[in-house]
C-alpha positions as CSV (number, residue, x, y, z in Angstrom):
1,M,87.5,53.0,76.2
2,F,84.4,55.2,75.7
3,T,84.3,58.8,76.4
4,T,80.6,59.0,77.7
5,R,78.4,57.4,79.9
6,R,75.9,56.6,77.3
7,T,78.3,55.4,75.0
8,A,79.6,52.8,77.3
9,K,76.0,51.8,78.1
10,I,75.3,51.1,74.6
11,A,78.8,49.4,74.2
12,L,77.6,47.0,77.1
13,V,74.3,46.2,75.1
14,A,76.1,45.7,72.0
15,T,78.4,43.1,73.1
16,A,75.3,40.5,73.8
17,V,73.3,41.3,70.8
18,A,72.9,40.0,67.1
19,G,69.8,39.7,65.2
20,T,67.2,37.3,63.2
21,V,68.3,31.8,60.0
22,T,79.9,31.2,58.4
23,M,80.5,28.8,61.1
24,A,83.3,30.3,63.1
25,A,84.0,34.0,63.9
26,P,86.1,35.7,66.1
27,G,84.7,37.5,69.3
28,A,83.4,41.0,69.2
29,Q,85.6,43.5,67.9
30,A,85.6,47.3,67.8
31,A,86.9,49.8,65.0
32,T,86.8,53.3,65.2
33,S,86.3,55.5,61.8
34,D,89.2,58.1,61.2
35,T,86.8,60.1,59.2
36,T,83.6,60.0,61.6
37,K,84.9,58.8,64.8
38,D,82.0,56.5,64.8
39,T,82.5,53.3,66.8
40,I,81.6,49.9,65.1
41,W,81.0,46.8,66.9
42,N,81.4,43.5,64.9
43,L,79.7,40.7,66.8
44,G,79.5,36.9,66.4
45,Y,76.8,34.6,67.9
46,D,76.1,30.8,67.5
47,T,72.3,30.8,66.9
48,S,69.4,28.3,67.4
49,A,65.9,28.9,65.9
50,T,63.0,26.9,66.4
51,T,60.0,27.6,64.0
52,T,56.3,26.3,64.7
53,I,54.1,26.4,61.5
54,K,50.4,27.1,62.8
55,R,48.5,25.2,60.1
56,S,50.1,22.0,60.6
57,G,51.1,22.3,64.3
58,Q,54.7,21.4,63.7
59,S,57.9,22.5,65.0
60,S,61.5,22.4,63.8
61,T,64.6,23.7,65.2
62,T,67.9,24.5,63.4
63,T,71.2,25.9,64.2
64,G,73.6,28.5,62.6
65,F,75.5,31.6,63.2
66,T,74.8,35.3,63.0
67,F,77.4,37.9,62.3
68,S,76.3,41.4,63.2
69,T,77.7,45.1,62.8
70,L,76.4,47.6,65.5
71,H,77.1,51.3,65.2
72,V,77.5,52.2,69.0
73,E,76.5,55.9,68.8
74,K,73.4,55.4,66.9
75,G,72.1,51.7,68.0
76,D,71.9,50.7,64.5
77,L,72.0,46.9,63.9
78,S,72.8,45.2,60.7
79,S,72.9,41.2,60.5
80,D,73.9,38.2,58.3
81,I,71.9,35.3,59.5
82,M,73.1,31.9,58.3
83,L,70.8,29.0,59.4
84,K,71.0,25.2,58.3
85,D,68.1,23.5,56.7
86,F,65.5,22.2,58.7
87,K,63.0,19.2,58.4
88,M,59.4,19.1,59.1
89,P,56.9,16.3,58.8
90,V,54.0,16.5,56.1
91,K,50.9,14.9,57.6
92,L,47.6,13.9,55.9
93,G,45.4,14.1,58.9
94,K,47.5,12.1,61.7
95,L,49.3,10.1,59.1
96,Q,52.7,11.4,58.4
97,I,53.2,11.0,54.4
98,A,56.7,12.6,53.8
99,I,59.4,14.9,55.1
100,A,60.1,18.3,54.1
101,T,63.4,19.9,53.9
102,I,63.2,23.7,54.0
103,S,65.8,26.4,53.7
104,Q,65.6,30.1,54.6
105,E,67.0,32.2,51.9
106,P,67.5,35.9,53.3
107,V,66.8,38.9,50.9
108,G,69.4,41.3,52.1
109,K,70.5,41.8,55.6
110,A,68.4,41.9,58.7
111,V,68.3,45.6,60.2
112,G,67.1,46.9,63.4
113,T,67.9,48.7,66.5
114,I,69.0,48.6,70.0
115,D,67.6,50.9,72.7
116,P,70.3,52.2,75.0
117,N,68.0,52.8,78.0
118,T,65.6,49.9,77.6
119,H,67.6,47.4,76.1
120,K,65.2,46.3,73.8
121,I,66.1,44.8,70.5
122,V,63.9,45.1,67.2
123,Q,65.1,43.5,64.1
124,T,63.6,42.6,60.8
125,Q,64.6,40.6,58.2
126,K,62.8,39.6,54.8
127,V,63.1,35.9,54.0
128,N,62.2,33.3,51.2
129,L,61.3,30.0,52.3
130,H,62.5,27.2,49.7
131,I,61.1,23.8,50.1
132,K,64.1,22.0,48.7
133,D,62.6,18.5,49.0
134,V,59.5,16.6,49.9
135,S,59.9,12.8,50.0
136,A,58.9,9.8,52.0
137,T,62.1,9.4,53.8
138,G,63.3,13.1,53.5
139,K,66.3,12.1,51.5
140,G,65.4,13.3,48.1
141,L,64.8,10.0,46.4
142,I,61.6,11.1,44.7
143,N,61.1,14.7,45.1
144,L,57.4,15.7,45.3
145,V,58.0,19.5,44.8
146,G,60.6,19.8,42.4
147,K,63.6,22.2,42.5
148,N,61.8,25.6,42.4
149,C,59.1,25.4,45.4
150,R,59.5,28.9,47.1
151,T,57.2,31.4,48.5
152,S,55.6,33.6,46.0
153,S,57.0,36.8,47.8
154,P,59.3,37.3,50.6
155,I,58.2,36.9,54.3
156,T,58.7,40.0,56.5
157,L,60.0,38.5,59.9
158,T,60.0,40.9,62.9
159,V,61.8,39.6,66.0
160,T,62.1,41.4,69.4
161,G,64.0,40.8,72.8
162,K,65.7,42.4,75.4
163,Q,69.5,42.1,76.5
164,G,70.1,41.0,80.1
165,G,73.9,40.3,81.3
166,L,76.9,40.9,79.4
167,F,77.6,37.3,78.2
168,D,74.1,35.9,78.7
169,P,72.0,34.4,75.8
170,I,69.7,36.9,74.1
171,N,66.4,35.3,73.5
172,L,64.3,36.8,70.3
173,S,60.9,36.1,69.1
174,G,58.2,37.0,66.6
175,T,55.1,35.9,64.9
176,F,54.8,35.8,60.9
177,T,52.9,35.2,57.9
178,I,53.8,32.7,55.1
179,P,52.7,33.8,51.9
180,N,51.6,30.9,49.5
181,F,54.1,28.8,47.6
182,A,54.3,28.4,44.0
183,N,56.1,26.3,41.5
184,C,55.6,23.1,43.4
185,G,54.3,21.3,40.7
186,L,51.1,18.9,41.3
187,S,52.1,19.4,45.1
188,T,51.4,23.2,45.2
189,S,47.9,22.9,47.0
190,L,49.2,20.5,49.5
191,V,52.0,22.5,50.4
192,N,49.9,25.7,50.8
193,S,47.3,23.9,53.0
194,Q,50.1,22.8,55.1
195,V,52.3,25.7,55.4
196,A,51.0,29.1,54.2
197,G,49.0,31.4,56.4
198,P,49.3,33.6,59.5
199,G,50.2,33.1,63.2
200,N,53.6,31.2,62.7
201,T,56.3,31.8,65.2
202,I,60.1,31.9,65.5
203,N,62.2,31.8,68.8
204,M,66.0,32.4,68.4
205,T,68.6,31.9,71.0
206,L,72.0,33.9,70.3
207,T,74.9,32.8,72.3
208,P,78.1,34.7,72.3
209,H,80.6,32.9,70.1
210,G,83.9,31.7,71.5
């Protein structure tokens, strides 16, 4: 399909890669521009993401879907990452006092590159965290943070990994800082003491869809 050895090598990487948070997409598809002769791959991946908050020591896993577009010749990667909300316990000392429901709201697309020689993947996403609900049961009966509890500025989330076999899952990971939250009512100080700060981690597994 490709006329050079290098392009073929990048294409193999492309078939197993998508980035960093649409539920059904077709398998990878290739399209060639009539004007530039560039090869563009459209890639779909079932996605699992585990986030660990350093301050609270709590982890939560969610699932979703990643749709990526790869410019084969350049190795440029652009992704839409759509993850379901995740839930995390809120503790006072060792006592769990509530459950937080948190959504990741992307600011634009995730962008990055795939190195054709090392197969290293680097991708960066800007995202706001929105704490949609903090309540005793996690079902929103009495929401302690209101409707607009979000990070005061976007998180810059960079993940890296390496492509293995053609149809192998891809593991991406990164460390990031969570800014202070705002507009959380009387719970703002508690939220920041539980969540905001450096040293948080994310681990993502991308599995080729279909």
